[in-house]
C-alpha positions in Angstrom: 6.9 3.5 -9.8 9.6 2.9 -7.4 9.0 2.8 -3.4 10.3 6.1 -2.7 8.0 7.6 -5.7 5.0 5.8 -3.7 6.3 6.8 -0.9 5.7 10.5 -1.5 3.1 10.3 -3.4 1.4 9.7 -0.1 3.1 11.6 2.4 1.8 14.7 0.1 -1.7 14.0 0.6 -3.1 16.2 3.0 -4.4 13.5 5.0 -0.4 12.0 5.5 -1.1 11.9 8.9 -3.2 8.1 8.4 0.1 6.4 7.0 3.1 4.6 8.0 6.5 6.4 8.6 8.9 5.4 6.1 11.3 3.1 7.7 8.1 0.7 8.3 7.2 1.4 4.3 10.5 0.4 3.5 10.6 -2.4 5.9 6.8 -3.5 4.6 8.2 -3.5 1.1 11.8 -5.2 1.3 9.5 -8.6 3.6 6.9 -8.2 0.6 9.8 -8.8 -1.8 11.7 -11.4 -0.4 8.9 -14.1 1.2 6.5 -15.7 -0.8 3.3 -13.3 -0.6 0.6 -13.6 -2.3 -2.4 -13.6 -0.1 -2.8 -10.4 2.2 -5.3 -9.0 4.5 -4.9 -5.0 5.0 -6.2 -4.4 8.7 -6.7 -0.6 8.9 -6.3 0.8 4.9 -6.1 4.4 6.3 -6.3 6.5 2.9 -3.8 2.9 0.8 -0.3 3.2 1.6 0.5 0.2 2.8 -2.1 -1.7 -0.2 -0.6 0.1 -2.5 2.7 -0.9 -1.1 2.6 -5.0 -0.9 1.3 -4.3 -4.5 3.9 -2.8 -6.1 6.2 -5.3 -4.4 4.0 -8.2 -5.6 4.3 -6.6 -9.3 8.2 -6.3 -9.5 8.4 -9.8 -8.2 6.1 -10.7 -11.2 4.0 -12.4 -9.1 0.4 -12.4 -11.7 -1.7 -14.3 -8.9 -2.0 -11.7 -5.7 -5.4 -10.5 -3.6 -4.8 -8.0 -1.2 -8.3 -7.4 0.6 -7.5 -3.3 2.5 -10.3 -2.8 5.6 -11.1 0.1 6.8 -14.1 1.4 9.5 -13.7 4.9 8.5 -15.8 5.8 5.4 -13.4 9.6 5.0 -10.8 6.7 4.8 -11.9 4.6 2.6 -13.1 7.0 0.2 -9.5 8.6 0.0 -8.1 5.0 -0.4 -10.5 4.9 -3.8 -9.2 8.0 -5.1 -5.5 7.5 -3.8 -4.2 3.6 -4.7 -2.8 3.8 -8.5 -5.3 2.1 -10.9 -3.0 -0.9 -12.1 -3.1 -1.3 -8.3 
């Protein structure tokens, strides 16, 4: 999976209004790839795109010891994020 495929997967969901725009998704991905990120607090998870982008970038960097905490206030989004975030993330 690459960043484009991941973004398209989330953007194609009926609840895609909860995700960031493509340009910001790419900026987040590039930031994580270029910086020594190992611990992330994701506030406002939405349907899980941002946490998935961070996980993808860290996996591509071969970062083995990373942790992402994701916080969301809407139960609907929590359920969707649990369904949509790829299992290997």
